[in-house]
C-alpha positions as CSV (number, residue, x, y, z in Angstrom):
1,M,0.0,0.0,0.0
2,A,1.1,3.6,-0.6
3,A,1.2,6.4,1.8
4,T,-2.1,8.3,2.2
5,G,-0.7,11.8,1.7
6,T,2.1,13.9,3.1
7,K,1.2,13.0,6.6
8,G,0.8,9.4,7.7
9,T,2.6,6.2,7.7
10,D,3.2,3.6,5.0
11,R,1.0,0.8,6.3
12,S,3.1,-1.9,4.6
13,T,6.4,-1.0,6.3
14,G,5.2,1.2,9.3
15,A,7.7,3.8,8.3
16,Q,6.9,7.5,8.7
17,T,6.3,9.6,5.6
18,A,8.2,12.8,4.9
19,G,5.7,15.3,6.3
20,E,4.6,13.6,9.6
21,P,5.7,15.4,12.8
22,D,7.6,13.4,15.3
23,L,4.9,12.3,17.7
24,A,7.3,11.3,20.5
25,A,8.9,14.8,20.5
26,D,5.4,16.4,20.6
27,I,4.4,14.3,23.5
28,Q,7.6,15.1,25.4
29,Q,7.1,18.8,24.7
30,L,3.5,18.6,25.9
31,R,4.7,16.9,29.1
32,E,7.3,19.7,29.7
33,D,4.6,22.4,29.1
34,V,2.2,20.8,31.5
35,A,5.0,20.5,34.1
36,R,5.8,24.2,33.7
37,L,2.1,25.2,33.9
38,T,1.6,23.0,37.0
39,E,4.6,24.7,38.7
40,H,3.4,28.2,37.7
41,L,-0.1,27.5,39.1
42,R,1.4,26.1,42.3
43,E,3.4,29.3,42.8
44,T,0.4,31.5,42.0
45,G,-1.7,29.6,44.5
46,N,0.9,29.8,47.2
47,R,1.1,33.6,46.8
48,S,-2.6,34.0,46.8
49,M,-2.9,31.9,49.9
50,S,-0.2,33.9,51.6
51,R,-2.0,37.2,50.8
52,A,-5.4,35.8,52.0
53,R,-3.8,34.6,55.3
54,E,-2.2,38.0,55.9
55,A,-5.5,39.8,55.2
56,A,-7.3,37.4,57.6
57,M,-4.8,38.0,60.3
58,E,-5.0,41.8,59.9
59,S,-8.8,41.6,60.1
60,A,-8.8,39.4,63.2
61,E,-6.4,41.8,64.9
62,E,-8.5,44.8,64.0
63,W,-11.7,43.0,65.3
64,Q,-9.9,42.0,68.5
65,H,-8.8,45.6,69.0
66,D,-12.3,46.9,68.4
67,L,-13.8,44.4,70.8
68,T,-11.3,45.3,73.5
69,E,-12.1,49.0,73.1
70,A,-15.8,48.3,73.3
71,V,-15.4,46.3,76.5
72,R,-13.3,49.1,78.1
73,E,-15.8,51.8,77.1
74,K,-18.9,49.9,78.3
75,P,-17.9,47.1,80.8
76,I,-21.4,46.6,82.3
77,T,-22.9,46.2,78.8
78,A,-20.2,43.7,77.8
79,L,-20.8,41.7,81.0
80,A,-24.5,41.6,80.4
81,L,-24.0,40.5,76.8
82,A,-21.6,37.8,77.9
83,A,-24.0,36.6,80.6
84,G,-26.9,36.5,78.1
85,A,-24.9,34.6,75.6
86,G,-23.8,32.1,78.2
87,W,-27.4,31.6,79.4
88,L,-28.6,31.1,75.8
89,F,-25.8,28.6,75.1
90,A,-26.7,26.7,78.3
91,M,-30.4,26.6,77.3
92,M,-29.5,25.2,73.9
93,M,-27.2,22.5,75.3
94,R,-29.8,21.4,77.9
95,R,-32.2,20.3,75.1
């Protein structure tokens, strides 16, 4: 049998014809590209996670500061709120 065009194999001998790309080289290049892409995505994810962690820590510290100031400004109100929350929690746990 003859080759079926410029791309393909000669079915009788299994030899590659003149215009066919080297499939093994293409597969190797694809593997390298996927490996580079995976590494890039990993680095991007690590940076994003680090930024999110920093933002969460700053937010938590700000919330803690605000809560501390509110308790110092109105200690009786804070005590009443804590007692009410404790009572509600105890009632929920009882049932």
